[in-house]
VOGU-3710 file (C-alpha; in Angstrom, 3 decimals, decimal comma):
1> pflertyeqa> 26,409/7,876/1,261  27,339/4,931/-0,998  24,565/2,729/0,390  22,090/5,603/0,254  23,016/6,299/-3,360  22,746/2,610/-4,268  19,349/2,361/-2,576  18,142/5,523/-4,316  19,256/4,217/-7,716  17,491/0,888/-7,128
11> rlkeqeelhn> 14,341/2,692/-5,996  14,331/4,944/-9,073  14,901/1,969/-11,384  11,994/0,097/-9,790  9,751/3,160/-10,150  10,706/3,589/-13,799  10,032/-0,078/-14,610  6,682/-0,022/-12,824  5,682/3,209/-14,562  6,585/1,823/-17,973
21> aiveviseqr> 4,690/-1,431/-17,328  1,560/0,430/-16,216  1,731/2,797/-19,199  2,048/-0,203/-21,511  -1,070/-1,859/-20,067  -3,051/1,387/-20,206  -2,001/1,933/-23,830  -3,014/-1,608/-24,794  -6,434/-1,263/-23,154  -7,171/2,115/-24,741
31> asipntlfvl> -9,413/2,961/-21,809  -10,828/6,429/-21,396  -8,982/8,846/-19,152  -11,778/8,948/-16,540  -11,910/5,131/-16,357  -8,139/4,903/-16,180  -7,989/7,411/-13,330  -10,843/5,654/-11,538  -9,099/2,276/-11,743  -5,788/3,772/-10,621
41> diirfellea> -7,586/5,293/-7,640  -9,097/1,903/-6,769  -5,664/0,289/-6,992  -4,231/3,019/-4,762  -6,960/2,398/-2,189  -6,408/-1,375/-2,293  -2,663/-0,995/-1,809  -3,098/1,429/1,090  -5,686/-0,850/2,687  -3,391/-3,879/2,349
51> kykeimgvvk> -0,492/-1,960/3,903  -2,727/-0,738/6,739  -3,885/-4,292/7,451  -0,277/-5,491/7,347  0,793/-2,852/9,863  -2,200/-3,444/12,111  -1,585/-7,186/11,978  1,899/-6,618/13,342  0,699/-4,211/16,013  -2,350/-6,230/17,014
61> ltdkppikki> -1,118/-8,965/19,333  -4,373/-10,831/19,810  -7,924/-11,081/18,537  -9,254/-11,507/22,066  -11,224/-8,591/23,496  -9,505/-6,585/26,223  -9,892/-7,849/29,768  -12,650/-6,049/31,613  -11,553/-4,202/34,703  -12,860/-5,557/37,952
71> eeke> -15,087/-2,918/39,408  -13,932/-1,861/42,828  -16,419/-2,211/45,634  -17,228/0,947/47,522
//
C-alpha cells in the first residue's frame, strides 16, 4: 500500500502540474473554445498514435513480409 500510495500521489501531482501548464498556455493564447477543443483533440490523437506506434514497434519483430507457405503438391 505504501508504494501504491506514493505512486498515486506522484501521478496526481504530475496531472495537476500538466493541467495548470496547459490552462496557462490556453489563457495566454485567448483562443476560442471551439479552436481550443479542436487543438486538444488533435493533440490527443497525436499522443494516441505515438503510443500505438511505440507498442507496435515493440511487438513487430521485423519489417520483412511473412514467409509464404510452400504449396503442397497433390
